[in-house]
KOLGUVEX-635203 format. One line per 5 residues: number of its first residue (from 0); for each residue x, y, z of C-alpha. Coordinates in nm, 2 decimals. Example, Ala and Ser with C-alpha at 12.3 -4.5 7.8 and 13.67 -1.06 7.14 Angstrom:
BEGIN
0	1.23/-0.45/0.78 | 1.37/-0.11/0.71
END
This chain:
BEGIN
0	-4.03/-4.87/1.11 | -3.65/-4.88/1.04 | -3.68/-4.97/0.70 | -3.94/-4.68/0.65 | -3.70/-4.42/0.80
5	-3.43/-4.52/0.56 | -3.64/-4.48/0.29 | -3.77/-4.15/0.38 | -3.40/-4.07/0.43 | -3.30/-4.16/0.08
10	-3.59/-3.99/-0.07 | -3.48/-3.66/0.12 | -3.14/-3.71/0.01 | -3.24/-3.76/-0.33 | -3.47/-3.46/-0.35
15	-3.19/-3.24/-0.20 | -2.95/-3.33/-0.46 | -3.22/-3.23/-0.72 | -3.27/-2.89/-0.51 | -2.90/-2.83/-0.50
20	-2.84/-2.90/-0.87 | -3.12/-2.65/-0.95 | -2.98/-2.38/-0.73 | -2.64/-2.44/-0.88 | -2.79/-2.44/-1.23
25	-2.96/-2.08/-1.15 | -2.64/-1.97/-1.00 | -2.79/-1.95/-0.64 | -2.66/-2.23/-0.46 | -2.30/-2.30/-0.34
30	-2.01/-2.42/-0.57 | -1.71/-2.62/-0.46 | -1.47/-2.45/-0.68 | -1.65/-2.12/-0.80 | -1.47/-1.78/-0.81
35	-1.64/-1.46/-0.76 | -1.98/-1.41/-0.89 | -1.95/-1.24/-1.24 | -1.61/-1.08/-1.23 | -1.58/-0.77/-1.44
40	-1.31/-0.55/-1.59 | -1.48/-0.26/-1.43 | -1.39/-0.39/-1.08 | -1.08/-0.56/-1.19 | -0.90/-0.49/-1.52
45	-0.72/-0.82/-1.52 | -1.07/-0.98/-1.58 | -1.08/-0.77/-1.93 | -0.87/-0.81/-2.24 | -0.83/-0.67/-2.58
50	-1.00/-0.92/-2.83 | -0.77/-1.02/-3.08 | -0.91/-1.35/-3.22 | -1.20/-1.34/-3.43 | -1.47/-1.64/-3.41
55	-1.41/-1.92/-3.64 | -1.59/-2.22/-3.69 | -1.32/-2.45/-3.57 | -1.27/-2.54/-3.20 | -0.96/-2.38/-3.06
60	-0.72/-2.62/-2.88 | -0.56/-2.46/-2.58 | -0.30/-2.52/-2.35 | -0.20/-2.34/-2.04 | 0.12/-2.20/-2.17
65	-0.07/-2.08/-2.47 | -0.34/-1.94/-2.24 | -0.07/-1.75/-2.04 | 0.10/-1.64/-2.36 | -0.23/-1.48/-2.48
70	-0.29/-1.33/-2.17 | 0.03/-1.16/-2.16 | -0.04/-1.02/-2.49 | -0.40/-0.92/-2.47 | -0.52/-0.86/-2.10
75	-0.64/-0.53/-2.02 | -0.49/-0.49/-1.70 | -0.13/-0.54/-1.83 | -0.22/-0.32/-2.14 | -0.30/-0.05/-1.87
80	0.03/-0.11/-1.68 | 0.24/-0.08/-2.01 | 0.07/0.26/-2.10 | 0.15/0.38/-1.76 | 0.51/0.29/-1.81
85	0.53/0.45/-2.16 | 0.37/0.75/-2.03 | 0.64/0.80/-1.75 | 0.90/0.73/-2.01 | 0.78/1.05/-2.21
90	0.80/1.24/-1.89 | 1.14/1.14/-1.84 | 1.24/1.27/-2.19 | 1.06/1.59/-2.10 | 1.28/1.62/-1.81
95	1.61/1.52/-2.00 | 1.53/1.83/-2.24 | 1.59/2.04/-1.95 | 1.97/1.95/-1.97 | 2.00/1.96/-2.34
100	2.05/2.26/-2.54 | 1.76/2.43/-2.72 | 1.85/2.55/-3.09 | 1.57/2.71/-3.30 | 1.58/2.89/-3.66
105	1.38/3.17/-3.75 | 1.34/3.41/-4.04 | 1.11/3.66/-4.16 | 1.05/3.93/-4.42 | 0.81/4.22/-4.44
110	0.72/4.58/-4.52 | 0.74/4.81/-4.22 | 0.60/5.16/-4.20 | 0.68/5.39/-3.90 | 0.58/5.74/-3.78
115	0.89/5.91/-3.69 | 0.71/6.17/-3.49 | 0.54/5.91/-3.29 | 0.86/5.75/-3.23 | 1.00/6.06/-3.06
120	1.17/6.21/-3.37 | 0.94/6.53/-3.41 | 1.05/6.86/-3.59 | 1.25/6.98/-3.30 | 1.43/6.68/-3.27
125	1.50/6.64/-3.63 | 1.63/7.02/-3.66 | 1.92/6.91/-3.43 | 2.02/6.71/-3.71 | 2.01/6.97/-3.97
130	2.37/7.06/-3.92 | 2.46/6.73/-4.03 | 2.33/6.82/-4.38 | 2.51/7.03/-4.67 | 2.40/7.42/-4.58
135	2.28/7.32/-4.26 | 1.94/7.26/-4.44 | 1.73/6.95/-4.39 | 1.64/6.80/-4.74 | 1.32/6.94/-4.89
140	1.01/6.70/-4.88 | 1.13/6.51/-4.56 | 0.86/6.29/-4.45 | 0.79/6.18/-4.10 | 0.64/5.87/-4.23
145	0.89/5.62/-4.32 | 0.89/5.28/-4.51 | 1.12/5.00/-4.57 | 1.15/4.64/-4.63 | 1.33/4.44/-4.36
150	1.45/4.07/-4.43 | 1.64/3.89/-4.13 | 1.72/3.54/-4.02 | 1.83/3.43/-3.68 | 1.96/3.10/-3.50
155	1.86/3.11/-3.11 | 2.05/2.87/-2.87 | 1.96/2.84/-2.49 | 2.09/2.59/-2.24 | 2.06/2.54/-1.86
160	2.40/2.52/-1.72 | 2.31/2.46/-1.35 | 1.97/2.41/-1.16 | 1.92/2.22/-0.83 | 1.56/2.16/-0.93
165	1.64/2.03/-1.26 | 1.88/1.80/-1.15 | 1.66/1.65/-0.86 | 1.38/1.65/-1.13 | 1.59/1.44/-1.36
170	1.67/1.17/-1.07 | 1.27/1.16/-0.97 | 1.17/1.10/-1.34 | 1.44/0.82/-1.35 | 1.30/0.66/-1.04
175	0.94/0.70/-1.16 | 1.04/0.52/-1.49 | 1.18/0.23/-1.30 | 0.89/0.24/-1.06 | 0.66/0.19/-1.35
180	0.89/-0.06/-1.51 | 0.83/-0.29/-1.18 | 0.47/-0.21/-1.18 | 0.44/-0.34/-1.55 | 0.64/-0.66/-1.43
185	0.41/-0.70/-1.14 | 0.12/-0.67/-1.38 | 0.26/-0.95/-1.57 | 0.28/-1.18/-1.28 | -0.09/-1.09/-1.19
190	-0.20/-1.19/-1.55 | -0.01/-1.51/-1.50 | -0.20/-1.61/-1.17 | -0.53/-1.50/-1.32 | -0.51/-1.69/-1.62
195	-0.34/-2.00/-1.46 | -0.63/-1.98/-1.19 | -0.90/-1.95/-1.46 | -0.76/-2.24/-1.66 | -0.72/-2.47/-1.37
200	-1.08/-2.39/-1.26 | -1.20/-2.47/-1.60 | -1.02/-2.80/-1.57 | -1.19/-2.87/-1.24 | -1.53/-2.79/-1.40
205	-1.45/-3.02/-1.69 | -1.35/-3.31/-1.43 | -1.69/-3.19/-1.27 | -1.88/-3.27/-1.56 | -1.67/-3.59/-1.67
210	-1.76/-3.73/-1.31 | -2.13/-3.62/-1.34 | -2.16/-3.82/-1.70 | -1.99/-4.11/-1.56 | -2.24/-4.13/-1.27
215	-2.51/-4.05/-1.50 | -2.44/-4.36/-1.70 | -2.41/-4.58/-1.41 | -2.75/-4.45/-1.27 | -2.89/-4.51/-1.62
220	-2.79/-4.87/-1.60 | -2.91/-4.92/-1.25 | -3.24/-4.79/-1.36 | -3.24/-5.02/-1.63 | -3.17/-5.32/-1.42
225	-3.43/-5.22/-1.18 | -3.69/-5.19/-1.44 | -3.63/-5.53/-1.59 | -3.62/-5.72/-1.24 | -3.94/-5.52/-1.15
230	-4.10/-5.64/-1.47 | -3.98/-6.00/-1.39 | -4.12/-5.95/-1.04 | -3.80/-6.01/-0.86 | -3.80/-5.64/-0.70
235	-4.06/-5.39/-0.59 | -4.17/-5.09/-0.77 | -3.97/-4.89/-0.49 | -3.67/-5.01/-0.59 | -3.74/-4.87/-0.94
240	-3.87/-4.56/-0.82 | -3.56/-4.51/-0.62 | -3.34/-4.56/-0.91 | -3.54/-4.33/-1.12 | -3.52/-4.03/-0.86
245	-3.13/-4.12/-0.83 | -3.11/-4.07/-1.21 | -3.30/-3.76/-1.23 | -3.09/-3.60/-0.95 | -2.79/-3.67/-1.13
250	-2.93/-3.53/-1.46 | -2.97/-3.20/-1.29 | -2.63/-3.22/-1.13 | -2.47/-3.30/-1.49 | -2.65/-2.99/-1.63
255	-2.53/-2.77/-1.36 | -2.18/-2.88/-1.38 | -2.19/-2.85/-1.76 | -2.35/-2.46/-1.72 | -2.06/-2.42/-1.46
260	-1.80/-2.53/-1.72 | -1.93/-2.28/-2.01 | -1.93/-1.99/-1.79 | -1.55/-2.07/-1.67 | -1.45/-2.09/-2.02
265	-1.62/-1.75/-2.11 | -1.42/-1.57/-1.81 | -1.09/-1.76/-1.96 | -1.15/-1.63/-2.29 | -1.22/-1.28/-2.18
270	-0.89/-1.28/-1.98 | -0.68/-1.37/-2.28 | -0.86/-1.20/-2.57 | -1.04/-1.47/-2.72 | -1.41/-1.37/-2.83
275	-1.65/-1.51/-2.59 | -1.84/-1.70/-2.88 | -1.52/-1.89/-3.00 | -1.54/-2.25/-2.90 | -1.22/-2.38/-2.73
280	-1.09/-2.71/-2.57 | -0.85/-2.73/-2.29 | -0.57/-2.97/-2.38 | -0.38/-3.01/-2.06 | -0.51/-3.23/-1.75
285	-0.53/-3.10/-1.40 | -0.14/-3.09/-1.30 | -0.03/-3.27/-0.99 | 0.35/-3.30/-0.84 | 0.47/-3.25/-0.48
290	0.66/-2.94/-0.42 | 1.00/-2.94/-0.26 | 1.02/-2.81/0.10 | 1.11/-2.46/0.15 | 1.16/-2.27/0.46
295	0.98/-1.93/0.52 | 1.33/-1.76/0.56 | 1.44/-1.91/0.21 | 1.11/-1.80/0.02 | 1.14/-1.47/0.19
300	1.48/-1.40/0.08 | 1.37/-1.49/-0.28 | 1.09/-1.26/-0.25 | 1.30/-0.96/-0.15 | 1.51/-1.01/-0.47
305	1.23/-1.07/-0.72 | 0.90/-0.91/-0.58 | 0.82/-0.66/-0.82 | 0.59/-0.45/-0.64 | 0.86/-0.43/-0.34
310	1.10/-0.31/-0.60 | 0.82/-0.09/-0.74 | 0.78/0.06/-0.39 | 1.18/0.11/-0.33 | 1.17/0.34/-0.65
315	0.90/0.54/-0.52 | 1.08/0.60/-0.22 | 1.41/0.71/-0.44 | 1.17/0.94/-0.67 | 1.00/1.13/-0.36
320	1.34/1.16/-0.20 | 1.45/1.32/-0.52 | 1.13/1.52/-0.54 | 1.19/1.65/-0.19 | 1.57/1.74/-0.27
325	1.45/1.93/-0.59 | 1.23/2.17/-0.36 | 1.50/2.21/-0.11 | 1.72/2.28/-0.40 | 1.50/2.58/-0.53
330	1.67/2.80/-0.27 | 2.01/2.76/-0.46 | 2.09/3.00/-0.77 | 2.07/2.89/-1.13 | 2.26/2.95/-1.44
335	2.18/2.94/-1.79 | 2.32/3.07/-2.10 | 2.13/3.20/-2.43 | 2.16/3.42/-2.70 | 2.12/3.43/-3.09
340	2.33/3.54/-3.41 | 2.12/3.69/-3.72 | 2.16/3.87/-4.04 | 1.92/4.19/-4.12 | 1.87/4.32/-4.45
345	1.70/4.68/-4.49 | 1.62/4.76/-4.86 | 1.87/5.05/-4.98 | 2.11/4.99/-4.67 | 2.23/4.64/-4.73
350	2.29/4.34/-4.49 | 2.46/4.34/-4.15 | 2.51/4.07/-3.89 | 2.39/4.11/-3.54 | 2.42/3.89/-3.23
355	2.35/3.84/-2.84 | 2.51/3.61/-2.61 | 2.44/3.64/-2.24 | 2.45/3.44/-1.95 | 2.20/3.44/-1.68
360	2.24/3.42/-1.32 | 1.91/3.39/-1.11 | 1.92/3.40/-0.74 | 1.59/3.34/-0.52 | 1.59/3.61/-0.25
365	1.26/3.56/-0.06 | 0.98/3.28/-0.12 | 1.01/3.11/0.19 | 0.67/3.02/0.22 | 0.62/2.85/-0.07
370	0.97/2.68/-0.04 | 0.86/2.57/0.32 | 0.53/2.44/0.20 | 0.67/2.24/-0.09 | 0.94/2.08/0.12
375	0.71/1.98/0.40 | 0.44/1.82/0.14 | 0.71/1.63/-0.02 | 0.85/1.51/0.31 | 0.53/1.39/0.43
380	0.50/1.18/0.09 | 0.83/1.03/0.15 | 0.77/0.93/0.50 | 0.42/0.79/0.38 | 0.63/0.56/0.12
385	0.87/0.43/0.38 | 0.60/0.35/0.61 | 0.44/0.17/0.32 | 0.78/-0.01/0.25 | 0.81/-0.12/0.62
390	0.47/-0.26/0.58 | 0.54/-0.45/0.26 | 0.81/-0.63/0.44 | 0.60/-0.77/0.68 | 0.31/-0.83/0.45
395	0.57/-1.04/0.25 | 0.67/-1.26/0.54 | 0.29/-1.29/0.62 | 0.21/-1.40/0.25 | 0.48/-1.61/0.24
400	0.43/-1.82/0.56 | 0.05/-1.82/0.49 | 0.11/-1.98/0.13 | 0.35/-2.23/0.28 | 0.10/-2.35/0.54
405	-0.18/-2.37/0.26 | 0.05/-2.57/0.00 | 0.14/-2.81/0.28 | -0.25/-2.83/0.42 | -0.39/-2.87/0.05
410	-0.13/-3.16/-0.03 | -0.25/-3.33/0.30 | -0.61/-3.29/0.17 | -0.51/-3.41/-0.19 | -0.37/-3.75/-0.02
415	-0.70/-3.77/0.19 | -0.91/-3.74/-0.10 | -0.75/-3.98/-0.31 | -0.77/-4.24/-0.03 | -1.13/-4.16/-0.01
420	-1.20/-4.20/-0.37 | -1.01/-4.53/-0.35 | -1.24/-4.66/-0.06 | -1.58/-4.52/-0.22 | -1.49/-4.70/-0.55
425	-1.41/-5.03/-0.37 | -1.74/-5.00/-0.15 | -1.94/-4.93/-0.47 | -1.77/-5.23/-0.64 | -1.87/-5.47/-0.35
430	-2.23/-5.33/-0.33 | -2.28/-5.36/-0.69 | -2.17/-5.75/-0.65 | -2.42/-5.77/-0.36 | -2.71/-5.61/-0.54
435	-2.63/-5.85/-0.86 | -2.61/-6.16/-0.62 | -2.94/-6.06/-0.48 | -2.81/-6.01/-0.13 | -2.91/-5.63/-0.10
440	-3.17/-5.43/-0.27 | -3.06/-5.12/-0.47 | -3.06/-4.86/-0.15 | -2.73/-4.94/-0.03 | -2.61/-4.92/-0.38
445	-2.75/-4.58/-0.42 | -2.58/-4.44/-0.10 | -2.23/-4.61/-0.21 | -2.27/-4.40/-0.55 | -2.39/-4.08/-0.36
450	-2.04/-4.14/-0.15 | -1.83/-4.19/-0.46 | -1.97/-3.89/-0.63 | -1.89/-3.67/-0.32 | -1.54/-3.81/-0.30
455	-1.43/-3.76/-0.65 | -1.56/-3.39/-0.62 | -1.37/-3.35/-0.31 | -1.10/-3.48/-0.49 | -1.13/-3.23/-0.79
460	-1.16/-2.94/-0.55 | -0.85/-3.05/-0.33 | -0.65/-3.07/-0.65 | -0.77/-2.73/-0.75 | -0.69/-2.58/-0.42
465	-0.35/-2.75/-0.42 | -0.25/-2.59/-0.75 | -0.40/-2.27/-0.65 | -0.18/-2.25/-0.32 | 0.15/-2.35/-0.49
470	0.04/-2.05/-0.77 | 0.01/-1.84/-0.48 | 0.34/-1.93/-0.33 | 0.51/-1.85/-0.67 | 0.33/-1.51/-0.67
475	0.44/-1.43/-0.31 | 0.79/-1.53/-0.39 | 0.78/-1.29/-0.71 | 0.87/-1.57/-0.97 | 0.53/-1.70/-1.07
480	0.60/-1.57/-1.43 | 0.95/-1.76/-1.46 | 0.86/-2.05/-1.25 | 0.48/-2.12/-1.27 | 0.53/-2.46/-1.49
485	0.78/-2.58/-1.20 | 0.53/-2.51/-0.93 | 0.25/-2.69/-1.09 | 0.47/-2.99/-1.20 | 0.44/-2.94/-1.56
END
């Protein structure tokens, strides 16, 4: 009865492996190192890119550094951040123009016809001028409809000499531009994290494929031996059937692993601007190295100096403070200067120069409702940013401490997984010798193979999680773009 229960357990375990492999192939089962299902650029622009490489027949060899470089060049999320920075640079130039003089040159010529009576020079008014003419009589045939040709050219000049809102607006534009710069730098760090994670995930998937192929070869050999021994009459049909079920289960696992790898490669290509149909080969193995011990205080100090999102928020606070000042300074007078110089020529009269030079002092007397409303709304935005800044300091501390805990925990998991693989390999070798010597049937051998497969899968997963935790620590410190190689031990 004990033998029958053991055989039923093996068959159920093999059937479960087949079912899990089929579910994983269909995308329904759990995946050890799976990312979010079907990530798209609509939900996260860092999952998209501008395709820069057309499809070629040759397989493109790609290292981690090359993948990161392509991501920094083509990733959609970074493109959007760069566009946002350029937009604010343009707005800063517009604010600068408020300080600079505006100079314009105009010229025109044309024929003008006037009705003197319509302009107020009727017979009564014209009669008053008769004494100016010889004999006190107006010239005969004087017409109240005149016609002349006027040609003139003018150069205009205007400049704001003092304005509180303009000065504060300039400061706000500068702070906004700096905030956009740090937003772009933060986006670069996000690209490095996304691309490196996708690359490491593909490496882990490739390792799963290699392990599945190796186990399939072993299962194929086991089936061949069981068939030969069954034909020779030294083993029962049950041993051959058991070996065949194990092989088919492993074949299903291999198909699922290969399918997962292809989908991971497609996601990587989408993030770095390579056409999805282009064949690529990853050239870097899974990196592994111990990370130097750091305290939360040390990492937090580095983060305050290098976290771009923290610097971005600081500049947003400066921007809103300048906007608040701009609204308050609307109560101050403004001073501007403007004028023009021109030359006008009327047909039959000659040319004559003319100019205007004027200074304008504008003093607001009463706009209290609008001024108070603008000031209060600006103060509310400033208070909100200050609160976000205080919260971000706590968030940085939390992220740093969590990342350090993850690094420590996953490092221990890697060591445990390595030890399990060594023990499972030794157990499989010993059991293979016992089966070859005829001491055992192939039931313990199948169990030992399943144990080794699980141990190798756990090692791949733990290495991936360890590298991911180190990248998260570098991201939390704000130095992922500069030092991701150091943290991965490359």
